N, C-alpha and C positions, 0 to 999 in steps of 0.2 A: 872652413876655413872665412874669416869676415877679410875684406880688404879697403883699406881708406885711399882715399883722393887726396894728395897734399899738393900745395902751394912751396916750391924750392925756390928759393930767392938767392943772389950771389953771394951771399956771405956763409951761405950753405945750411944757414935754418930754415925749418919746413913748418909751417901751420897746416892744421886737420880741416879742411874743407867740410869734407862729408864722409860717411860710410856707407859699402855694400857687402849683402851677404853674397857676392857672385862677383867672381873677377871680370866676366864678361860685361855686366854691368857696369862697371867700374873705369874699364878703359874704353867703353860707349861714353860715357861722360868726359872724358880727356878728350876723344875725339870730338864731341860739339863744344867743348872748350875753343880747341883748335878753327874748329869750321867758321867762327866766327873769326879769326883773325891770331896769326903769330903774338904772343907776348912781348916788350921787351925785357929782357934782363931776368926773366922771371920761368920758371918753369913749370909744368904740373905731371907729379908722377903718382902711379899706383903704386902702392906698398902692404904687403900684409900685418893684421896685425892680430893679437890672441884675444882680443875683447874689442867691443864696441868703444871706442874713444871720441868718435864725432856722431852726430846724430845720421843718422840715415838718410838717404836721397829720396824725396819722391819727387819727383821732376818739377823740381824747383828752379826759378829762372837763374840763369847764368849772372846773375848782379855781381859776384866778386870776380868777374874777369876784370886784369890788368890790359888791356891795349891798346898799344900805345900809336 
C-alpha cells in the first residue's frame, strides 16, 4: 500500500506533498516537519492511497513548511 503526506488547511482542503511506499517512513516525514515547530492553522496528515498521486519523497528539504 502507498501512503501520502498531505497538508490540511482550515477549510478542509488537502494538498498532497509527497508519497511513500511505507507508512512508517511517511510518519517519520511528519515527525521531521513537526520537529521544526508546529504550524499555525494547518495540519500534516498521512493517508493511504491506491496509486501514487504525488511524487515519492527522497529526503528532500522541508521547503513546504508553513511555520509561523
